[in-house]
Biopython code that builds the backbone (N, CA, C, O; Angstrom):
import numpy as np
from Bio.PDB.StructureBuilder import StructureBuilder

atoms = [
    (1, "MET", "N", (-30.090, 33.426, 62.285)),
    (1, "MET", "CA", (-30.974, 33.215, 63.319)),
    (1, "MET", "C", (-30.340, 32.937, 64.687)),
    (1, "MET", "O", (-29.213, 32.462, 64.824)),
    (2, "THR", "N", (-31.000, 33.210, 65.486)),
    (2, "THR", "CA", (-30.416, 33.178, 67.106)),
    (2, "THR", "C", (-30.781, 32.161, 67.670)),
    (2, "THR", "O", (-31.988, 31.947, 67.558)),
    (3, "ASP", "N", (-30.137, 31.338, 68.319)),
    (3, "ASP", "CA", (-29.858, 30.351, 69.129)),
    (3, "ASP", "C", (-30.551, 30.709, 70.439)),
    (3, "ASP", "O", (-30.406, 31.847, 70.885)),
    (4, "TYR", "N", (-31.323, 29.774, 71.110)),
    (4, "TYR", "CA", (-31.826, 30.150, 72.643)),
    (4, "TYR", "C", (-31.337, 29.331, 73.371)),
    (4, "TYR", "O", (-31.166, 28.242, 72.822)),
    (5, "THR", "N", (-30.855, 29.431, 75.000)),
    (5, "THR", "CA", (-31.207, 28.508, 75.777)),
    (5, "THR", "C", (-32.263, 28.615, 77.017)),
    (5, "THR", "O", (-32.849, 29.674, 77.243)),
    (6, "THR", "N", (-32.445, 27.553, 77.729)),
    (6, "THR", "CA", (-33.564, 27.790, 78.831)),
    (6, "THR", "C", (-32.818, 28.167, 79.926)),
    (6, "THR", "O", (-31.731, 27.656, 80.195)),
    (7, "VAL", "N", (-33.445, 29.198, 80.694)),
    (7, "VAL", "CA", (-32.928, 29.582, 82.013)),
    (7, "VAL", "C", (-34.298, 28.829, 83.286)),
    (7, "VAL", "O", (-35.480, 28.931, 82.959)),
    (8, "SER", "N", (-34.039, 28.348, 84.229)),
    (8, "SER", "CA", (-34.916, 27.861, 85.074)),
    (8, "SER", "C", (-35.086, 28.683, 86.350)),
    (8, "SER", "O", (-34.112, 28.812, 87.092)),
    (9, "ILE", "N", (-36.216, 29.229, 86.645)),
    (9, "ILE", "CA", (-36.520, 30.011, 87.723)),
    (9, "ILE", "C", (-37.557, 29.482, 88.737)),
    (9, "ILE", "O", (-38.477, 28.930, 88.134)),
    (10, "PRO", "N", (-37.709, 29.467, 90.022)),
    (10, "PRO", "CA", (-38.806, 28.949, 90.770)),
    (10, "PRO", "C", (-39.933, 29.432, 90.087)),
    (10, "PRO", "O", (-39.825, 30.423, 89.364)),
    (11, "GLN", "N", (-41.052, 28.819, 90.239)),
    (11, "GLN", "CA", (-42.368, 29.095, 90.053)),
    (11, "GLN", "C", (-42.963, 30.344, 90.503)),
    (11, "GLN", "O", (-43.503, 31.134, 89.729)),
    (12, "ASP", "N", (-42.834, 30.566, 92.100)),
    (12, "ASP", "CA", (-43.317, 31.675, 92.918)),
    (12, "ASP", "C", (-42.466, 32.786, 92.293)),
    (12, "ASP", "O", (-43.158, 33.732, 91.917)),
    (13, "LEU", "N", (-41.400, 32.900, 92.121)),
    (13, "LEU", "CA", (-40.267, 33.951, 91.369)),
    (13, "LEU", "C", (-41.038, 34.483, 90.079)),
    (13, "LEU", "O", (-41.342, 35.658, 89.873)),
    (14, "ALA", "N", (-41.305, 33.348, 89.214)),
    (14, "ALA", "CA", (-41.711, 33.662, 88.106)),
    (14, "ALA", "C", (-43.278, 34.351, 88.204)),
    (14, "ALA", "O", (-43.728, 35.086, 87.325)),
    (15, "ASP", "N", (-43.882, 34.038, 89.218)),
    (15, "ASP", "CA", (-45.241, 34.601, 89.354)),
    (15, "ASP", "C", (-44.957, 35.976, 89.532)),
    (15, "ASP", "O", (-45.559, 36.837, 88.890)),
    (16, "ARG", "N", (-44.054, 36.246, 90.388)),
    (16, "ARG", "CA", (-43.838, 37.545, 91.184)),
    (16, "ARG", "C", (-43.211, 38.586, 90.076)),
    (16, "ARG", "O", (-43.428, 39.797, 90.061)),
    (17, "VAL", "N", (-42.475, 37.935, 89.250)),
    (17, "VAL", "CA", (-41.992, 38.836, 88.203)),
    (17, "VAL", "C", (-43.523, 39.005, 87.235)),
    (17, "VAL", "O", (-44.122, 40.071, 87.380)),
    (18, "ASP", "N", (-43.820, 38.487, 86.758)),
    (18, "ASP", "CA", (-45.187, 38.705, 86.189)),
    (18, "ASP", "C", (-46.084, 39.693, 86.897)),
    (18, "ASP", "O", (-46.517, 40.626, 86.220)),
    (19, "GLU", "N", (-46.379, 39.620, 88.022)),
    (19, "GLU", "CA", (-46.944, 40.681, 88.777)),
    (19, "GLU", "C", (-46.207, 41.818, 88.584)),
    (19, "GLU", "O", (-46.853, 42.796, 88.208)),
    (20, "THR", "N", (-44.871, 41.971, 88.761)),
    (20, "THR", "CA", (-44.203, 43.186, 88.485)),
    (20, "THR", "C", (-44.140, 43.833, 87.149)),
    (20, "THR", "O", (-44.087, 45.059, 87.051)),
    (21, "ILE", "N", (-44.144, 43.010, 86.071)),
    (21, "ILE", "CA", (-43.960, 43.399, 85.047)),
    (21, "ILE", "C", (-45.146, 43.889, 84.358)),
    (21, "ILE", "O", (-44.990, 44.287, 83.204)),
    (22, "GLU", "N", (-46.235, 43.923, 84.848)),
    (22, "GLU", "CA", (-47.614, 44.274, 84.290)),
    (22, "GLU", "C", (-47.706, 45.784, 84.732)),
    (22, "GLU", "O", (-47.612, 46.314, 85.839)),
    (23, "GLY", "N", (-47.941, 46.324, 83.374)),
    (23, "GLY", "CA", (-48.174, 47.370, 82.743)),
    (23, "GLY", "C", (-46.733, 48.325, 82.467)),
    (23, "GLY", "O", (-46.803, 49.554, 82.492)),
    (24, "THR", "N", (-45.687, 47.742, 82.254)),
    (24, "THR", "CA", (-44.580, 48.008, 82.032)),
    (24, "THR", "C", (-44.346, 47.700, 80.230)),
    (24, "THR", "O", (-45.265, 47.390, 79.471)),
    (25, "SER", "N", (-42.903, 47.878, 79.830)),
    (25, "SER", "CA", (-42.855, 47.779, 78.518)),
    (25, "SER", "C", (-42.380, 46.145, 78.372)),
    (25, "SER", "O", (-42.333, 45.543, 77.300)),
    (26, "PHE", "N", (-42.089, 45.654, 79.518)),
    (26, "PHE", "CA", (-41.848, 43.961, 79.263)),
    (26, "PHE", "C", (-43.089, 43.045, 79.084)),
    (26, "PHE", "O", (-44.085, 42.920, 79.796)),
    (27, "SER", "N", (-42.782, 42.521, 78.076)),
    (27, "SER", "CA", (-44.096, 41.745, 77.737)),
    (27, "SER", "C", (-43.898, 40.075, 78.226)),
    (27, "SER", "O", (-44.633, 39.245, 77.690)),
    (28, "SER", "N", (-43.126, 39.731, 79.011)),
    (28, "SER", "CA", (-42.698, 38.455, 79.731)),
    (28, "SER", "C", (-41.346, 38.617, 80.623)),
    (28, "SER", "O", (-40.613, 39.595, 80.769)),
    (29, "THR", "N", (-41.279, 37.253, 81.187)),
    (29, "THR", "CA", (-40.288, 37.199, 82.207)),
    (29, "THR", "C", (-38.807, 37.098, 81.463)),
    (29, "THR", "O", (-37.748, 37.556, 81.891)),
    (30, "SER", "N", (-39.029, 36.374, 80.239)),
    (30, "SER", "CA", (-38.222, 36.148, 79.159)),
    (30, "SER", "C", (-37.147, 37.958, 79.012)),
    (30, "SER", "O", (-35.958, 38.243, 79.161)),
    (31, "ASP", "N", (-38.319, 38.699, 78.679)),
    (31, "ASP", "CA", (-37.889, 39.899, 78.228)),
    (31, "ASP", "C", (-37.236, 40.484, 79.352)),
    (31, "ASP", "O", (-36.100, 40.922, 79.170)),
    (32, "LEU", "N", (-37.818, 40.578, 80.619)),
    (32, "LEU", "CA", (-37.064, 41.243, 81.620)),
    (32, "LEU", "C", (-35.846, 40.706, 82.008)),
    (32, "LEU", "O", (-35.003, 41.565, 82.266)),
    (33, "VAL", "N", (-35.440, 39.401, 82.146)),
    (33, "VAL", "CA", (-34.222, 38.730, 82.294)),
    (33, "VAL", "C", (-33.182, 38.970, 81.070)),
    (33, "VAL", "O", (-31.969, 38.957, 81.279)),
    (34, "ARG", "N", (-33.675, 39.167, 79.909)),
    (34, "ARG", "CA", (-32.674, 39.499, 78.864)),
    (34, "ARG", "C", (-32.311, 40.866, 79.297)),
    (34, "ARG", "O", (-31.157, 41.082, 79.665)),
    (35, "PHE", "N", (-33.083, 41.685, 79.286)),
    (35, "PHE", "CA", (-32.904, 43.235, 79.830)),
    (35, "PHE", "C", (-31.639, 43.439, 80.743)),
    (35, "PHE", "O", (-30.572, 44.044, 80.636)),
    (36, "LEU", "N", (-32.363, 42.513, 81.859)),
    (36, "LEU", "CA", (-31.050, 42.725, 83.292)),
    (36, "LEU", "C", (-29.936, 41.938, 82.605)),
    (36, "LEU", "O", (-28.826, 42.469, 82.598)),
    (37, "LEU", "N", (-30.085, 40.725, 82.018)),
    (37, "LEU", "CA", (-28.674, 40.358, 81.745)),
    (37, "LEU", "C", (-27.736, 41.081, 80.547)),
    (37, "LEU", "O", (-26.523, 40.897, 80.441)),
    (38, "ARG", "N", (-28.313, 41.694, 79.920)),
    (38, "ARG", "CA", (-27.680, 42.604, 78.757)),
    (38, "ARG", "C", (-27.029, 43.772, 79.568)),
    (38, "ARG", "O", (-25.913, 44.188, 79.259)),
    (39, "SER", "N", (-27.796, 44.336, 80.690)),
    (39, "SER", "CA", (-27.325, 45.489, 81.453)),
    (39, "SER", "C", (-26.167, 45.084, 82.004)),
    (39, "SER", "O", (-25.195, 45.836, 81.941)),
    (40, "ILE", "N", (-26.071, 43.841, 82.631)),
    (40, "ILE", "CA", (-24.783, 43.500, 83.324)),
    (40, "ILE", "C", (-23.395, 43.310, 82.581)),
    (40, "ILE", "O", (-22.281, 43.750, 82.867)),
    (41, "VAL", "N", (-23.869, 42.433, 81.430)),
    (41, "VAL", "CA", (-23.024, 42.272, 80.379)),
    (41, "VAL", "C", (-22.405, 43.777, 79.686)),
    (41, "VAL", "O", (-21.195, 43.831, 79.466)),
    (42, "ILE", "N", (-23.047, 44.653, 79.446)),
    (42, "ILE", "CA", (-22.719, 45.914, 79.215)),
    (42, "ILE", "C", (-21.876, 46.839, 79.951)),
    (42, "ILE", "O", (-20.975, 47.579, 79.555)),
    (43, "GLN", "N", (-22.434, 46.610, 81.284)),
    (43, "GLN", "CA", (-21.137, 47.393, 82.210)),
    (43, "GLN", "C", (-19.953, 46.648, 82.193)),
    (43, "GLN", "O", (-18.918, 47.314, 82.180)),
    (44, "HIS", "N", (-19.838, 45.277, 82.188)),
    (44, "HIS", "CA", (-18.977, 44.445, 82.380)),
    (44, "HIS", "C", (-17.836, 44.681, 80.974)),
    (44, "HIS", "O", (-16.607, 44.641, 81.039)),
    (45, "GLU", "N", (-18.532, 44.884, 79.962)),
    (45, "GLU", "CA", (-17.576, 45.101, 78.793)),
    (45, "GLU", "C", (-17.291, 46.342, 78.662)),
    (45, "GLU", "O", (-16.304, 46.549, 77.956)),
    (46, "LYS", "N", (-17.873, 47.368, 79.149)),
    (46, "LYS", "CA", (-17.412, 48.754, 79.514)),
    (46, "LYS", "C", (-16.203, 48.983, 80.350)),
    (46, "LYS", "O", (-15.342, 49.841, 80.155)),
    (47, "ARG", "N", (-16.244, 48.219, 81.185)),
    (47, "ARG", "CA", (-14.726, 48.443, 82.272)),
    (47, "ARG", "C", (-14.167, 47.177, 82.421)),
    (47, "ARG", "O", (-13.361, 46.948, 83.323)),
    (48, "GLY", "N", (-14.558, 46.246, 81.536)),
    (48, "GLY", "CA", (-13.394, 44.880, 81.851)),
    (48, "GLY", "C", (-14.014, 44.136, 82.760)),
    (48, "GLY", "O", (-14.026, 42.933, 82.498)),
    (49, "GLU", "N", (-14.581, 44.498, 83.834)),
    (49, "GLU", "CA", (-14.778, 43.635, 85.026)),
    (49, "GLU", "C", (-15.858, 44.530, 85.815)),
    (49, "GLU", "O", (-15.642, 45.741, 85.834)),
    (50, "LEU", "N", (-16.791, 44.129, 86.348)),
    (50, "LEU", "CA", (-17.747, 44.496, 87.333)),
    (50, "LEU", "C", (-16.972, 44.797, 88.728)),
    (50, "LEU", "O", (-16.344, 43.842, 89.186)),
    (51, "THR", "N", (-16.947, 45.857, 89.361)),
    (51, "THR", "CA", (-16.296, 45.947, 90.520)),
    (51, "THR", "C", (-17.383, 45.119, 91.648)),
    (51, "THR", "O", (-18.511, 44.708, 91.376)),
    (52, "GLU", "N", (-16.747, 45.032, 92.831)),
    (52, "GLU", "CA", (-17.578, 44.431, 94.047)),
    (52, "GLU", "C", (-18.685, 45.452, 94.227)),
    (52, "GLU", "O", (-19.844, 45.036, 94.231)),
    (53, "SER", "N", (-18.457, 46.679, 94.366)),
    (53, "SER", "CA", (-19.656, 47.535, 94.920)),
    (53, "SER", "C", (-20.747, 47.665, 93.584)),
    (53, "SER", "O", (-21.957, 47.694, 93.809)),
    (54, "GLU", "N", (-20.376, 47.718, 92.605)),
    (54, "GLU", "CA", (-21.304, 47.538, 91.182)),
    (54, "GLU", "C", (-21.855, 46.344, 91.413)),
    (54, "GLU", "O", (-23.076, 46.480, 91.491)),
    (55, "PHE", "N", (-21.401, 44.859, 91.607)),
    (55, "PHE", "CA", (-22.295, 43.757, 91.753)),
    (55, "PHE", "C", (-22.913, 43.843, 93.088)),
    (55, "PHE", "O", (-23.962, 43.221, 93.255)),
    (56, "GLN", "N", (-22.558, 44.329, 93.784)),
    (56, "GLN", "CA", (-23.368, 44.372, 95.166)),
    (56, "GLN", "C", (-24.809, 45.319, 94.800)),
    (56, "GLN", "O", (-25.961, 44.883, 94.810)),
    (57, "GLU", "N", (-24.406, 46.631, 94.503)),
    (57, "GLU", "CA", (-25.792, 47.397, 93.862)),
    (57, "GLU", "C", (-26.857, 46.756, 93.000)),
    (57, "GLU", "O", (-28.043, 47.072, 93.093)),
    (58, "ILE", "N", (-26.358, 45.767, 92.088)),
    (58, "ILE", "CA", (-27.083, 45.090, 90.935)),
    (58, "ILE", "C", (-27.822, 43.961, 92.145)),
    (58, "ILE", "O", (-29.026, 43.708, 92.132)),
    (59, "THR", "N", (-27.175, 43.567, 92.814)),
    (59, "THR", "CA", (-27.772, 42.178, 93.552)),
    (59, "THR", "C", (-28.738, 43.179, 94.701)),
    (59, "THR", "O", (-29.885, 42.746, 94.817)),
    (60, "GLU", "N", (-28.522, 44.066, 95.298)),
    (60, "GLU", "CA", (-29.350, 44.867, 95.965)),
    (60, "GLU", "C", (-30.628, 45.384, 95.076)),
    (60, "GLU", "O", (-31.747, 45.210, 95.559)),
    (61, "GLN", "N", (-30.534, 45.848, 94.131)),
    (61, "GLN", "CA", (-31.775, 46.359, 93.199)),
    (61, "GLN", "C", (-32.443, 45.098, 92.709)),
    (61, "GLN", "O", (-33.610, 45.171, 92.324)),
    (62, "LEU", "N", (-31.764, 43.886, 92.692)),
    (62, "LEU", "CA", (-32.637, 42.816, 92.256)),
    (62, "LEU", "C", (-33.476, 42.405, 93.399)),
    (62, "LEU", "O", (-34.625, 42.068, 93.112)),
    (63, "GLN", "N", (-33.109, 42.367, 94.694)),
    (63, "GLN", "CA", (-33.484, 41.836, 95.972)),
    (63, "GLN", "C", (-34.459, 42.707, 96.226)),
    (63, "GLN", "O", (-35.486, 42.197, 96.674)),
    (64, "ASN", "N", (-34.459, 44.517, 95.997)),
    (64, "ASN", "CA", (-35.527, 45.124, 96.233)),
    (64, "ASN", "C", (-36.607, 44.980, 95.247)),
    (64, "ASN", "O", (-37.708, 45.402, 95.602)),
    (65, "LEU", "N", (-36.530, 44.611, 94.409)),
    (65, "LEU", "CA", (-37.680, 44.060, 93.107)),
    (65, "LEU", "C", (-38.191, 42.804, 93.319)),
    (65, "LEU", "O", (-39.094, 42.263, 92.680)),
    (66, "GLY", "N", (-37.407, 42.254, 94.487)),
    (66, "GLY", "CA", (-38.204, 40.688, 94.713)),
    (66, "GLY", "C", (-37.680, 39.570, 93.794)),
    (66, "GLY", "O", (-38.150, 38.432, 93.780)),
    (67, "TYR", "N", (-36.661, 40.002, 93.027)),
    (67, "TYR", "CA", (-36.259, 38.762, 92.282)),
    (67, "TYR", "C", (-35.108, 37.818, 92.783)),
    (67, "TYR", "O", (-34.794, 36.765, 92.229)),
    (68, "LEU", "N", (-34.486, 38.378, 93.984)),
    (68, "LEU", "CA", (-33.529, 37.477, 94.845)),
    (68, "LEU", "C", (-34.088, 37.540, 96.263)),
    (68, "LEU", "O", (-34.847, 38.413, 96.684)),
    (69, "ASP", "N", (-33.595, 36.460, 96.967)),
    (69, "ASP", "CA", (-34.026, 36.337, 98.247)),
    (69, "ASP", "C", (-33.077, 36.970, 99.098)),
    (69, "ASP", "O", (-33.255, 36.987, 100.316)),
]
sb = StructureBuilder()
sb.init_structure("model")
sb.init_model(0)
sb.init_chain("A")
sb.init_seg("    ")
for serial, (resi, resn, name, xyz) in enumerate(atoms, 1):
    if name == "N":
        sb.init_residue(resn, " ", resi, " ")
    sb.init_atom(name, np.array(xyz, "f"), 0.0, 1.0, " ", f" {name:<3s}", serial, name[0])
structure = sb.get_structure()
């Protein structure tokens, strides 16, 4: 059995995520967050750490998608 924890995001961001994932394979905000976090962790595990440029690229992609201000 997998244990879970809760991550809080502002409601306006949750609403934007819901709009963004409409028509995608993501069925919920949690699905998208798990996917994004797994992607970051996998990159970290492969290289031992994220470079500053990789972190910046991820940050810019999330900003472009509206997940970060």
